[in-house]
C-alpha angles and dihedrals in degrees: 000000000000091000092047093048089050090053089047090057092048096057097023093243119205099165124053132185124192122188111197108024107165107165093003096236092139097033096054091049095057112108098214126120101224116042135172122196121197123190133138090226121017118209096204139065099268093185088067092062105025122105138144091292100035111064128188117197115187097204137105117271089247090056091046094056091042100049112010114028097079090060092067132072117247115290123237096201128029126187116195113199103138131121109352098238129107094230095054096041092048090048089050091051094048092047092047091060087077091062096043136085138203094285099041116128123207126200114196118197130213098026095136114056113193098211144022090256094052091052095061115117089219120068089206092055090046091055093046092054093044091051092048095046096041093238106171097202113093092199121131119188098163121205094310088125088081090072089075094060088043093054089043093055103035107029109049090161090070127073123204141189134188124224123226119243113027106028113254129146124208121208129195137164111272125121111246117231121241093013113199124163112233100195104009090196129089088203091058091046091051089055096054115125135212089263089060090051089053091050091052095057095104095046125025094015099038107144119236126203113259097244092048091056094048091047094049093049092047090052096046096047092047088059097048 
């Protein structure tokens, strides 16, 4: 929530969308006036927090973009933390472009799995590997990390940066210099493995210091 509130101050956010809310720990800590929460099954008492400016929609993200999104004004800040698969997260990102504008900032969760098990697209497979290997962490990030190569190859008009610590990638509108697709195929990107993610640590997933990221985004959005 601290990162999101920092972004909100950078672009003066007044409208916030969160996909994948669960208990609402992040959502309820966001200091933005108009907020929309989307989750197929909330794990909090939504009536306690809902009002005319804070909306909870208990639907899938696909259903939200199909039937609800067009009813809202464009969002300034979008947090994607839904189903931990590349396909769903990439679809959420693509769909959210329709409710964004030139200064919208996205934060995508779970882009840096810390083990082979955590990077499995199936939660069941993740748990099987963790049980077999004795991995103590119960974390599952899925193969969401593939969204970074996908944005790199197919959305040159967006810049991105990945935070150290818990893996999250921020995306904002700024044309990248010297654009050159690396895979040029969604099929190839969808087939990337954890080993590929490890090899990309010094390039696509190079971590940037917090303040550097905030400063770069502030500069880029001030020019747009």
